[in-house]
N, C-alpha and C positions, 0 to 999 in steps of 0.2 A: 858666369855663375849667378844663380838666383839668390835672392835674400832668404827665401824660404821655400821648402817643398812641403806640400800637404798630401799625405797618403790617405786616400779615401774620399770618394765623391758623393757621399750621402749628405744628409742635411747638416750634420756637424762639420764635415769637411768643407762644404760649400759656404756655410756661415763663417767658418774660420777664414777662408779665403776672402770673403767679403769684408770682414773686419780688418784684415791686414792690408787690403787694398786702400781702405780709408786712411791708413797710415803711410801710404806712398811706397809700399814695398813691392818688389818684383817677385812673382810667385809662379810656381809650377804646381799643377794638380795632377796626381797620378791615381789611377783606379784600375784594379785588376779586371774589371768588366767595363761597363759604361757608367759615367757619372749619372746620379739621379735615379738609380735603380735600387736593388736590394731592399732592406727593411724600411728605409726611409720612404720609398714609394708605396710599400705595402701597408703602411699604417693607416689609421683613421684620421689623424690630424686634430684630435680633441685637445684643446688648449687649457686643460685642467686635469689634475690627477682624477681618476675615476671616483675615488672617495677621499677628497682632499683633507679631511680631518684625521684620516689614518696615515697620512703621508709623513715621512721623516721630517722633523723640524729642520734638520741640517740642509734640506733642499729648498726651504721656503724662499730664500733670497733669489735663487735661480728661477723658481716658479714665477714669482712676482715680476721679475725682470722680463721674462718671456711674454707674460700676459700683457704687460704694459707696452712692450715694444712692437708686437705683431701688427697692430693697426697701422702704425707708421711704416713698418717694413713692407706690408702689402701695398700701401699707397705708393711708396717709392718704386717698387718693382713694376707696378702697373704703369707708372709714368715713364720709366726708363725702357721697358721692354714691350709694353702693350699687352702683356699677359696678366690677367687678373687672378691672383691666388685665392680669391673668394673668402677673405676673412669674414666670418658671419657670427654675430652675437645672437645665437638662436635660443640660448638658455638650455638647461639640462634638468629633466625631471627624473629623479632617482626614486625608483619603486622599491617596496619591501625592505625598508631600512630598519635594521635591528638595533642599531646604536644611535637612535634619533636624538636622544638627550645629549650625548657626547658631541654630536655634530652641531647642535644648536649652541652649545657652550663654546665650541671652537669658533663658530662664526661670530659670536659676541666678542670673544677675546681678540680675534684678528680683524674685526671690522668688515667681515665678508657678508655680503647680502645673501642670506639664506632664509627661505620661507617654508613654512609647513605647506605641503601639498593638499589637494582636495581629499585624497585618501589618507586614512589615519596613519599609515606607515610610510608615507612618501615625503620627499623634500624637493624643493624647487630652487635651483641656482640660476637666477635670471640673467646674470652677467657672463655665464659660461659661453665660450665661443669655440668655433672650430675653423680650420683652414683646409683648403683642398690641396693636400700635399703633393700630388703629381704636378699640379700647376705651379705650386710654390717652387718646386725643384726645377722645373723647366725655366721659370723666370730667373732663378738664381744662376743657372748655367748660362743663359743668354747674357745676363748682366756681366758675369766675370769674363765671358768671351769678348764682349764689347770693350771691356777694360784692358784687354791684351794679355790675359792670363794664358800661359802655355798649358794646354790640357793634353794629357797623355792617357787615352783610354786603352784598355786591353794591355796594360803595363803592370805586371806583377813585380813587386819589390822582393828580391831574393835575400838581400841582407843589408844591414846598415853599415856605412863606412865610418868607422870611428878611429881616430888617431890621437894618442896622448889625452884620452878622456874627453875628447871634443868631437862632436859630429862633423863630418865632412861632406856628407851626402848619402846616396843610396846606390846599390847595384841592382840592375834589372837584367832581364833576358837579352835586351838589346844594348846593354852597356851601362856604365856608371853615369849618374847625374849628380853634379856637385851643388852644394848649397851651404849657406852659413847656419841655417836652422832647418830642422825637420820636425814636422808635426805628424804624429800617428793618430789618425781619426778613422780607422778602418773597422770600427765596430767589433763584431764577433770574431773577425779575422786578425785583430790586433795582436793576439798571443803568438801568431806565427813569426812575429819579429822580436817580441820580448816575452819569453816564456814565463817570466814571473809576474806578468800582468794577469790577475786572476779574473778573467772575463771568459764567459762561455756562451754559446748560442742557445737560444730558447725559441722554438718555432711558434709562430702565431698565424693561424689560418683565418681568413675572412671571406665573407660572401658579399656579392653585389647584386641588388635587385633593381629592376626598372619600375619606378612608380610614377605618379602624376605630380608635377610641380605644385607645391603647396599643400599636398595631401597630409603631410606631416611637417610641422613647422619647427619643432624643437627636438633636441636629442633626448633619447630615452635610455635608461640604465636600470638593469635589474640583476642582482646576484652576479655582478662582474661581466655581464654581456650587455652590449650597447647597440643602439641603432642611430646612425647619423644620416640626416637628410641633406642632400646637396640641393643647390638652387634649381637644378634642372629636373629634379624628381628622383635622381639616383639615390638609393638607400644602401648604406654600408652596414653590415652586421659583423661584429667581432667581439672578442677574438679568443681563440684557444691559447693556452700556455702549455707547451709540450717540450719536454727535455728529450730531444731526438738527435742530439749532436748536430752535424751539418746536413742532415737530411731535410731538404726544403720542399719535399713533395707535398701535394694535397691528398686528402683522404676522404672516402665516402662517409666514414664515421663522423668526421668533423662537419661535413655538409649536413648530415641528418641532425646532429646535435645543435648546430647553430640555427638551422631552419626551425626546429621545434621550439627552441628558446625564443627566437624572434616572434613567433606566433603568440607565445605567452605574453610577451612585452607589448606587442601592438598587433592585434588580430587582423588589421587591415593589410598586413603584408602578404596575406594569403592570396590576394588578388594581383600581386606583383610578380612578374616572371623573374626567375633567377637567371642572370646573364653571365656571371663570372664567379670563379673561386680562385683565390691565390694565397700564398703564404710568404712569410719573411722570417729571417733569423735575427732576433733581437739580442743585443749584447748585454748579458746579465752579469751582475756582480753580487756575491753573497751578501755583502754589507748593505747593498742598495745605494752606495755612494759611488758616483763615477770617478774615473781618474782624470784629473784636470791639473796640469802643471808640468814643471820641468822634471825629467827623469833623473833620479839621484845618481851622481857620479859621472854623468855624461853631459857636459855643457852644450847647450844648443839643441838638445833633444827633448821634445815636448809631447805630451800625451793628452788626448781629448776623446775618451771613449768610456763605455760602460753605462750608457743612459737608459738601457732596457726599454720599457714601454713608453718612456717620456722623452724620446729623442727630439721630436719636433718642438715640444714645449720648452725643454731645457736648452736647446741649441743657442738662442740669442745670449742668454746669461753665461753659459759655459764658454762660449767663444769670446765674449768680452773679458771674462776672467783670464782666459788663456792669452789673449792679446796683450793684456796689461802685464802678465808674467813675462812674455817674450820681450816686451819693451822695458822691463824692469821699473815699472811705475806702480803706484798705489791703485787699487781697484775699489770701486764702491761695493763690491761683493766680497765678503770675508773669505779668504782662500784657505784658512787653517785646516778645516776638516778635510779638504781635498788633498792637501799636502800629506796628511796622516795616512791617506790611502796607500801611499808608496812605501810605508814602513812594513817590515815583515809580518807584523801582527794585523795590519790594516787599521782603520780609524777606530777610535773609541766612540761608540754610539751611546749617547745619553738616553736613558730610558725615560 
């Protein structure tokens, strides 16, 4: 019997496994497809909310935790696996900012370095970073494999095994797997196991262009659409936000829309060939607050899902919070708002 089963091999599931490994636990990781795919692979890897001054205050601790931890995480993974996740502090230039005064006030209150850009309506976040999430995921998978984690790809969990209000494991198409604790970290698919988890898929489509290394050195953002330059010249453009259920297909309309918007943001992209288009289903919650903690009424059953567009950014903090909950110890991140998410009404969001 394993100490813990983690359901879902995206960034949140893999980071959860990593944290639990540090505590000496025996772990099995289950994924209905292949670990390191789905929306975690499809995202851009920006390590800041797009407009951080508009973000919920309730997420600020998780955001800061992720921003502070990723340089160390990237270094550790490179040392252990030889795979460089390419954490890059490129900075972010935000164009066409309509609430510039509010942003500058927020920066002063939070101690965030935020400067006026050269254009009158722009802002510059010099410390904004990004990470190459496919490489991050590959490094995490290799690290947990090296640590002896039992990985079960193509293994869909059909039901939770609960006896006398305590989790005992899960049932799969190939048979039951027992464990003392179970963590559901399966993103938009989490509701298939717990119907009262109010999470739903939101499709995000992205484009990938091939540019010249160094042609664009920092991230650009305008009206919710961004361009991320990778070290080798690859340029990512994203993303749409579409309520299409579990339809994860790509569309010509999205390709045209994103291409046109990218040209407005940085005209130089017209010289770069489009080489790929993809989409991912992000786990959205109406309140904007992810589910992190023990499921009420079932001892040993834990949830870590609902991170929407910020899964990469929030993963280190949310997995630290969840690990401390599993081990029944105090956490440096306040868990109260996330516990409220499990109430029938959801959390009370302070305006």
